[in-house]
N, C-alpha and C positions, 0 to 999 in steps of 0.2 A: 612683745617687743616694746621697748622702752622709746621714748622720744629720742634719746641719745643714739641707740641703736639705728633707729629710722633715719635720722640726720646724717650719721656715719655712712649707712647705705647709699642715700642719695648723694653724698659728696663723692663717693666712689664712682657712681654712675656719671656725674659730671666729669670726673677727671678721666674716665674711660673714653667719654665722648670727645673730650678736647684732645686726647692722644691719637685717637683714630681720625679726627678730623685734620689734624696737623700732618699726619702721615698721608692722607688723601690729597691734601693742599699741595704737599711736595711734588706729588705725581700728577695733578690735575688742578692747578690753581684756579683756572677759570670755572671749573665746577665747583671747587670748594674754597671759596674766597675766605679771607679773614676778617672781612668787614662787610656788613650788610647796609644798604642804603636805609637812611633813617625811616622813610615811608614804608620799607619792607622788613623792619626789624623783628616782627612777628615771625619771620622765617626761621630765626634762631629756635624758637619754641617748637615749630613744626618739625624741624631737622631733629631736635633732641626727643621729642615724643615718638618719632618713628625709629630712633635709635634702639638697637638691641644690645645690650651690654654683654650678653653672652655669645653674640654672633661674631663673625668675622669682620674683615674690614670693609670700609665702605667700597661700593663698586666703582670701578674705573673702567669706562669702555675702551675698547681695544682701538688703537689709531688704525686707520685704513691706509 
């Protein structure tokens, strides 16, 4: 794998994360905010590292 292929793959993963996050935000904005507090900005890294680009949409709990 070349450096360019690696970068291209990572960009695709980031774009997939963004798309799924925005879809989840539309359904559950309180669970999937578009901004993290400055003191918790590392949460973006955690969310991205837990993200499976081959998986389905983010989980949205059923409303009771």
